[in-house]
C-alpha positions as CSV (number, residue, x, y, z in Angstrom):
1,M,70.7,62.9,94.3
2,N,69.5,59.4,93.3
3,E,69.7,57.9,89.8
4,N,66.1,58.9,88.9
5,D,66.8,62.5,89.9
6,N,69.9,62.5,87.8
7,L,68.0,61.2,84.8
8,K,65.2,63.7,85.3
9,S,67.7,66.5,85.5
10,K,69.4,65.4,82.3
11,I,66.1,65.2,80.4
12,D,65.1,68.6,81.7
13,A,68.4,70.1,80.4
14,I,67.9,68.4,77.0
15,V,64.4,69.8,76.8
16,K,65.9,73.3,77.3
17,V,68.4,72.7,74.5
18,L,65.5,71.6,72.2
19,E,63.6,74.7,73.1
20,Q,66.5,76.8,71.8
21,T,67.1,74.7,68.6
22,K,65.4,76.0,65.5
23,N,63.5,73.9,62.9
24,P,65.0,75.1,59.6
25,A,61.8,74.5,57.8
26,T,59.8,77.0,59.9
27,N,62.4,78.9,62.0
28,N,60.4,78.0,65.1
29,S,61.8,75.9,67.9
30,L,61.6,72.1,67.6
31,L,59.3,72.1,70.6
32,E,57.0,74.8,69.2
33,D,56.6,72.7,66.0
34,Q,56.0,69.5,68.0
35,A,58.9,68.0,66.0
36,V,60.2,66.1,69.1
37,E,58.4,62.8,69.2
38,E,60.3,61.2,72.1
39,I,62.8,61.8,74.8
40,S,63.4,58.6,76.8
41,P,66.0,56.6,78.7
42,L,68.0,54.1,76.6
43,G,69.8,52.3,79.4
44,E,73.4,52.8,80.8
45,D,72.7,56.5,81.3
46,N,71.9,57.0,77.6
47,I,69.0,59.1,76.3
48,L,67.1,58.7,73.0
49,I,65.7,61.7,71.1
50,T,63.4,61.0,68.2
51,L,62.7,64.0,65.8
52,N,60.1,64.2,63.1
53,L,61.3,66.9,60.6
54,Q,59.8,68.1,57.3
55,V,63.3,68.5,55.8
56,D,65.7,66.5,53.7
57,K,68.3,64.3,55.3
58,K,71.2,66.7,54.9
59,T,69.3,69.4,56.7
60,A,68.2,67.0,59.4
61,F,71.9,66.1,60.0
62,A,72.6,69.8,60.4
63,V,69.9,70.0,63.1
64,E,71.5,67.1,64.8
65,A,74.9,68.8,64.8
66,S,73.4,71.9,66.2
67,I,71.7,70.0,69.0
68,R,75.0,68.2,69.9
69,T,76.9,71.5,70.0
70,E,74.4,72.9,72.4
71,L,74.4,69.8,74.6
72,S,78.2,70.1,74.9
73,R,77.8,73.8,75.9
74,H,75.3,72.7,78.6
75,N,77.9,70.1,79.9
76,I,75.9,67.2,78.7
77,D,77.9,64.3,77.3
78,S,76.5,64.2,73.7
79,S,78.0,60.7,73.2
80,K,75.4,59.5,75.7
81,V,72.6,61.0,73.5
82,K,71.3,59.1,70.5
83,I,69.3,61.1,68.0
84,N,67.0,59.5,65.5
85,Y,65.1,61.5,62.9
86,K,62.3,60.9,60.5
87,T,62.5,63.0,57.4
88,E,59.9,64.0,54.8
89,P,60.9,62.3,51.4
90,A,59.1,65.0,49.4
91,A,61.5,67.5,50.8
92,T,64.4,66.0,48.8
93,H,62.5,66.7,45.5
94,G,62.8,63.1,44.4
95,S,66.4,62.6,45.2
96,E,68.3,62.2,48.4
97,N,71.4,63.7,46.7
98,T,69.6,66.9,45.5
99,M,71.2,70.0,47.0
100,P,69.0,72.0,49.4
101,P,67.6,75.2,47.7
102,R,70.1,77.5,49.6
103,V,73.2,75.8,48.2
104,K,74.6,77.8,45.4
105,K,77.8,78.3,43.4
106,L,80.1,81.1,44.1
107,E,80.2,83.4,41.0
108,N,83.5,83.1,39.1
109,V,85.0,80.6,41.5
110,K,85.8,77.3,39.8
111,H,86.6,75.0,42.7
112,V,85.7,75.4,46.4
113,I,87.6,73.0,48.7
114,A,87.1,72.5,52.4
115,I,90.0,71.4,54.6
116,A,88.9,69.6,57.8
117,S,90.0,67.5,60.7
118,G,88.4,65.6,63.4
119,K,90.4,67.3,66.1
120,G,92.6,70.3,66.8
121,G,96.4,70.2,66.9
122,V,97.0,68.4,63.6
123,G,98.3,71.5,61.8
124,K,95.3,72.0,59.6
125,S,95.7,75.8,59.3
126,T,99.4,75.3,58.3
127,V,98.3,72.8,55.7
128,S,95.6,75.2,54.4
129,S,98.0,78.1,54.2
130,N,100.8,76.2,52.4
131,L,98.4,74.4,50.1
132,A,96.9,77.7,49.0
133,A,100.4,79.0,48.4
134,A,101.4,75.9,46.5
135,M,98.3,76.3,44.2
136,A,99.1,80.0,43.7
137,K,102.8,79.2,42.9
138,K,101.5,76.9,40.1
139,G,99.8,79.9,38.6
140,Y,96.2,79.4,39.9
141,K,94.1,82.3,41.1
142,T,93.7,81.3,44.7
143,G,91.6,82.4,47.7
144,L,91.7,81.3,51.3
145,I,89.0,81.6,54.0
146,D,89.9,81.1,57.7
147,A,86.5,79.9,59.0
148,D,87.7,79.1,62.5
149,I,85.9,81.7,64.6
150,Y,87.3,80.5,68.0
151,G,90.9,80.1,66.9
152,P,91.6,82.0,63.7
153,S,95.3,81.7,62.9
154,I,95.5,82.1,59.1
155,G,95.9,85.9,59.4
156,K,99.1,85.5,61.5
157,M,100.5,83.1,58.9
158,F,100.1,85.8,56.3
159,G,101.5,88.6,58.6
160,H,98.3,90.0,59.9
161,P,97.5,88.5,63.3
162,G,94.7,90.9,64.3
163,K,92.1,93.3,63.1
164,V,92.5,94.7,59.6
165,E,90.9,97.8,58.0
166,L,89.2,96.2,55.0
167,Q,88.0,98.2,52.1
168,I,84.2,98.0,51.4
169,L,82.9,98.8,47.9
170,D,79.7,100.7,47.1
171,E,77.8,97.5,46.5
172,K,78.6,96.5,50.1
173,K,81.2,93.9,49.0
174,I,84.4,93.5,51.1
175,I,87.8,93.5,49.4
176,P,89.8,90.6,50.8
177,L,93.4,91.1,51.9
178,E,95.9,90.0,49.2
179,K,99.2,88.6,50.3
180,H,101.8,86.6,48.2
181,G,99.3,86.4,45.4
182,I,96.5,84.9,47.6
183,K,93.2,86.5,48.5
184,V,92.7,86.0,52.2
185,M,89.7,86.5,54.6
186,S,89.8,85.6,58.3
187,F,87.6,86.1,61.2
188,A,90.7,87.5,62.9
189,F,90.5,90.5,60.5
190,L,87.2,91.5,62.1
191,L,88.2,91.2,65.8
192,D,90.7,92.6,68.2
193,E,93.4,90.1,69.1
194,S,92.3,89.9,72.7
195,Q,88.6,89.9,72.0
196,A,86.7,86.8,73.3
197,V,84.2,85.3,70.8
198,I,81.0,83.8,72.3
199,W,78.8,83.1,69.2
200,R,76.1,80.5,68.9
201,G,75.5,78.4,65.8
202,P,73.2,80.8,63.9
203,M,75.7,83.6,64.3
204,L,78.5,81.5,63.1
205,G,76.5,80.4,60.0
206,K,75.6,84.0,59.1
207,A,79.2,85.1,59.5
208,L,80.4,82.3,57.2
209,E,77.7,83.1,54.7
210,Q,79.0,86.7,54.6
211,M,82.6,85.6,54.1
212,L,81.5,83.5,51.2
213,F,79.0,85.8,49.4
214,D,79.7,89.4,50.7
215,V,83.4,89.3,49.7
216,K,84.5,90.3,46.2
217,W,86.6,87.3,45.4
218,G,86.7,88.0,41.7
219,E,87.8,85.2,39.4
220,L,89.3,82.3,41.3
221,D,90.5,78.8,40.3
222,F,90.5,77.6,43.9
223,L,88.9,78.9,47.1
224,I,90.2,76.9,50.0
225,I,88.3,77.0,53.3
226,D,90.1,76.2,56.5
227,L,87.4,74.8,58.8
228,P,87.5,74.6,62.6
229,P,88.3,71.2,64.0
230,G,85.5,68.8,64.7
231,T,82.0,68.3,63.2
232,G,80.0,71.2,64.4
233,D,77.8,74.1,63.2
234,T,80.4,75.7,60.9
235,Q,80.9,72.6,58.9
236,L,77.2,72.0,58.5
237,S,76.5,75.6,57.6
238,L,79.1,75.5,54.9
239,A,77.5,72.4,53.4
240,Q,74.2,74.2,53.1
241,F,75.5,77.5,51.7
242,V,77.9,76.7,48.9
243,A,78.5,73.9,46.4
244,L,81.8,72.2,47.4
245,E,84.2,70.3,45.1
246,G,84.9,68.2,48.1
247,A,86.8,68.0,51.4
248,L,90.4,67.2,52.3
249,I,90.9,65.5,55.6
250,V,94.1,66.3,57.6
251,T,95.4,63.7,60.1
252,T,98.6,63.0,61.9
253,P,100.1,59.5,62.0
254,Q,98.9,58.3,65.4
255,D,95.7,56.2,65.9
256,V,93.9,58.7,68.1
257,A,94.1,61.3,65.3
258,V,92.9,58.8,62.7
259,Q,89.9,57.9,64.9
260,D,88.9,61.5,65.2
261,A,89.5,62.1,61.5
262,M,87.1,59.3,60.6
263,R,84.3,61.3,62.4
264,A,84.9,64.1,60.0
265,V,84.8,61.7,57.1
266,S,81.5,60.3,58.3
267,M,80.0,63.7,58.7
268,F,80.9,64.7,55.1
269,E,79.6,61.4,53.8
270,K,76.3,61.9,55.5
271,I,75.8,65.3,53.9
272,N,76.8,64.0,50.4
273,I,80.1,65.9,50.2
274,P,82.9,63.8,48.5
275,I,86.2,63.3,50.3
276,M,88.8,64.3,47.8
277,G,91.6,62.8,49.7
278,I,93.7,62.4,52.9
279,I,96.7,64.5,53.9
280,E,99.0,63.1,56.6
281,N,100.8,66.0,58.4
282,M,103.8,65.8,60.8
283,T,104.8,62.4,59.3
284,E,108.3,62.8,60.7
285,F,110.4,65.5,62.3
286,L,113.4,66.5,60.2
287,C,116.3,67.1,62.6
288,P,117.9,70.6,61.9
289,H,121.3,69.2,63.0
290,C,121.7,65.9,61.1
291,G,118.7,66.1,58.6
292,E,117.5,62.6,59.6
293,G,113.7,62.0,60.0
294,T,112.3,60.8,63.3
295,K,108.7,59.5,63.4
296,I,107.7,61.2,66.7
297,F,104.0,60.6,66.2
298,S,104.0,56.9,65.4
299,E,103.4,56.0,61.7
300,G,100.9,54.7,59.2
301,G,98.0,57.0,60.1
302,G,97.5,58.3,56.6
303,E,97.4,54.9,55.0
304,N,95.1,53.7,57.8
305,L,92.6,56.5,57.3
306,S,92.8,56.0,53.5
307,A,91.9,52.4,53.9
308,K,89.1,53.0,56.3
309,S,87.6,55.9,54.3
310,G,88.2,54.7,50.8
311,A,89.8,58.1,50.0
312,A,93.2,58.4,48.4
313,L,96.2,59.4,50.4
314,L,97.3,62.6,48.6
315,G,100.6,63.1,50.4
316,K,102.6,63.2,53.6
317,I,104.2,66.4,55.0
318,P,107.2,66.3,57.3
319,L,107.7,68.7,60.2
320,S,110.7,71.0,60.0
321,I,112.2,74.1,61.6
322,A,111.7,76.0,58.4
323,L,108.0,75.1,58.3
324,M,107.5,76.1,61.9
325,S,109.4,79.4,61.7
326,S,107.6,80.5,58.4
327,A,104.3,80.7,60.3
328,E,105.9,83.1,62.7
329,K,107.3,85.2,59.9
330,G,104.0,85.5,58.1
331,K,105.0,83.8,54.9
332,P,104.0,80.3,53.9
333,A,107.0,78.0,53.8
334,V,106.4,76.8,50.2
335,I,107.0,80.3,48.8
336,E,110.0,81.2,51.0
337,N,113.3,81.5,49.3
338,L,115.4,78.5,50.0
339,E,118.7,80.4,49.4
340,E,118.0,82.7,52.3
341,N,119.1,80.0,54.7
342,E,122.8,79.2,54.7
343,N,122.5,76.0,56.7
344,E,122.5,73.2,54.1
345,I,120.7,70.7,56.4
346,I,117.8,73.1,57.2
347,K,117.7,74.1,53.5
348,K,117.4,70.4,52.5
349,S,114.5,69.8,55.0
350,H,112.8,73.0,53.8
351,A,113.1,71.6,50.2
352,A,111.4,68.4,51.4
353,V,108.5,70.4,52.8
354,I,108.1,72.3,49.5
355,E,108.2,69.1,47.5
356,A,105.5,67.5,49.7
357,Y,103.1,70.4,49.2
358,D,103.9,70.6,45.5
359,N,103.1,66.8,45.1
360,I,99.8,67.3,47.0
361,A,98.9,70.1,44.7
362,V,99.6,67.9,41.7
363,N,97.4,65.1,43.1
364,I,94.5,67.6,43.7
365,E,94.8,68.6,40.0
366,K,94.6,64.9,39.0
367,K,91.5,64.4,41.2
368,I,89.7,67.3,39.7
369,R,90.6,66.2,36.1
370,S,89.5,62.6,36.7
């Protein structure tokens, strides 16, 4: 196959993706609404797509995220596709920062905070679980949503790795699981442990909307949402459904993690969601034998991301045996009893983990009060 054939094949595949992508203003496909102005070569194997959408910029960015997700599923390198879009100024009702009509506040929930990362493997779910536990330990009424449909792990960290029989009230509201004083909902509660999940963007968005608005959360000071890694459909759906206090970005110290985390920062900035702060996880490994810390993942990532994003570094969390084993036992490390471990070195490293999360919780309080 020559170069022209390759290009034609790629454009044909992109057209199929655009045929499947909905225009949120009409619920028709982008092609049906003639919202695709141009699909053309851009040089060096790149493709330019120009869209004309009668929506605000936040919604247009959500459409772009949906397109890029579908491109990846069709084995098309989305980094080789540039998407430009023209939006209708009137759709923003006079202000680019006006929330779309669907965005609303959760009744009786004071602060909704998303926890995100640019990539997997940075310990974001561990951070979400322990941060929720730290807030609950401070006396706040706290809820936690595990919104990672493809890799839900929050349930296991609270002792329920698989499907859970949840109670449903007469008004069709689901009662969340309550463990250690935290109200918890996870996609894992709705699925068998071995069940494969093959859901497209609209299904993910609907499932997340139900977890937000069809669950009887009651009065909460904080609802923490553990997002899947990356910058895909779930993140954009969340931004359109519920009014967020802001997002916390989790990174590890190495440069590659910081680079990916900046993509998450950029996404939230484009959809006008403030970055509340940066959390550096796995700052150092605390040896269970000598107690010394070893920086196994380089260093300075949190400071680097803070400088690039302009968001405050809220804290650094060390890696310890106590932290890792707590997830297996189904109880967040910050609320485990230190005295249960007779090893003084491990006890000391466990105390360092607890102190790190407690400090981050205090810094979040300061951000909200400021």
